[in-house]
C-alpha positions in Angstrom: -87.1 47.0 38.4 -84.0 48.9 39.5 -83.4 52.5 38.3 -79.9 52.9 36.8 -78.9 56.5 36.7 -75.6 57.8 35.2 -74.5 60.5 37.5 -70.8 60.9 37.0 -68.3 60.6 34.1 -64.5 60.8 34.7 -62.7 63.0 32.2 -58.9 62.4 32.0 -56.9 65.7 31.8 -53.3 66.7 31.9 -53.7 70.0 33.9 -56.4 70.2 36.6 -56.4 74.0 37.0 -56.6 74.6 33.2 -59.4 72.0 32.8 -61.3 73.4 35.8 -61.1 76.9 34.3 -62.2 75.6 30.9 -65.2 73.7 32.1 -66.3 76.3 34.6 -65.5 79.6 33.0 -65.7 78.7 29.3 -68.3 75.9 29.2 -70.3 77.2 32.1 -70.3 74.1 34.3 -70.9 74.6 38.0 -68.1 73.6 40.3 -69.6 71.2 42.8 -66.4 69.9 44.5 -62.8 70.9 44.5 -61.2 68.7 47.2 -57.5 68.1 47.9 -56.0 65.5 50.2 -52.2 65.6 49.8 -51.4 64.9 46.1 -54.9 63.7 45.5 -57.4 66.1 44.0 -61.0 65.7 42.9 -62.9 68.4 40.9 -66.5 67.7 40.1 -68.5 69.9 37.8 -72.0 69.8 36.5 -73.4 71.3 33.2 -76.4 73.7 33.7 -79.6 71.7 34.1 -77.9 68.3 34.0 -78.4 65.4 36.4 -75.0 64.0 35.4 -71.7 65.5 36.4 -68.1 65.1 35.4 -65.0 64.6 37.5 -61.8 65.8 36.0 -58.9 63.4 36.8 -55.2 64.1 36.4 -54.1 61.4 34.0 -51.6 62.8 31.4 -51.3 59.5 29.6 -55.1 59.3 29.0 -55.8 63.0 28.6 -57.8 63.6 25.4 -58.9 60.0 25.1 -62.5 60.6 26.0 -64.6 61.1 22.8 -68.3 61.4 22.0 -69.9 62.6 25.2 -73.2 64.3 24.3 -74.6 67.4 25.9 -78.3 67.8 24.9 -79.8 71.2 24.4 -83.2 72.4 23.3 -81.8 75.3 21.1 -78.5 74.5 19.4 -78.2 78.0 17.9 -78.5 79.6 21.4 -76.0 77.0 22.7 -73.5 77.8 20.0 -73.9 81.5 20.5 -73.4 81.1 24.3 -70.2 79.0 23.9 -68.8 81.4 21.3 -69.5 84.3 23.6 -67.6 82.5 26.4 -64.6 82.1 24.0 -65.0 78.3 23.3 -64.0 77.1 19.8 -67.0 75.1 18.5 -67.6 73.6 15.1 -70.2 74.8 12.6 -73.6 73.1 12.8 -73.9 69.7 11.1 -76.3 66.8 10.6 -76.2 63.4 8.9 -77.8 62.3 5.7 -77.4 59.1 3.8 -74.2 60.4 2.3 -72.7 61.2 5.7 -72.1 64.3 7.6 -73.5 67.5 6.1 -73.0 71.2 7.1 -75.8 73.0 8.8 -78.5 72.0 11.2 -81.0 69.3 10.2 -83.3 71.1 7.7 -86.4 69.9 9.4 -84.9 70.4 12.9 -85.8 66.9 13.9 -84.9 65.8 17.4 -81.5 64.1 17.8 -80.4 65.3 14.3 -78.5 68.6 14.7 -75.0 68.8 16.2 -72.0 70.9 17.1 -68.7 69.6 18.4 -66.0 71.0 20.7 -62.9 69.8 22.4 -61.5 70.7 25.9 -57.9 71.8 26.2 -56.6 68.2 26.2 -58.7 67.2 23.1 -61.5 65.3 25.0 -64.3 65.5 22.4 -67.9 66.6 23.1 -71.0 66.7 20.9 -73.8 69.1 21.4 -77.1 67.6 20.2 -80.4 69.3 19.8 -83.5 67.7 21.3 -86.4 70.2 21.2 -89.1 68.0 22.7 -89.4 67.1 26.4 -87.5 63.9 27.2 -89.5 60.8 28.0 -90.5 60.7 31.7 -90.4 64.5 32.2 
């Protein structure tokens, strides 16, 4: 059987320098590549501990259209504190019950049940999801 590994997601942005600064300085992603060839530019960044990276791509018409990417953390409270400390605007904790979205982390702190959300400067939307146990295969 073939292994299929998601290793790169393209994030459309309107301003490469502003987005690079946000993802690197505010969100804490590592800059892997910042390459220019004439008018063409590639900036690839990787979240700490992730096997998947993002590439920001200059595309003003699509900027802000990417929604729902998940970053998984083992401690959502520590993640929120770190993001706030870096100056990132993040939502309050929330989880889902039968009636819909509810404020606060999941009361039982079940895996895949507690969330935060944030947007990059263009409005691309991210969810931070807590998974406290080791992922399958690790």
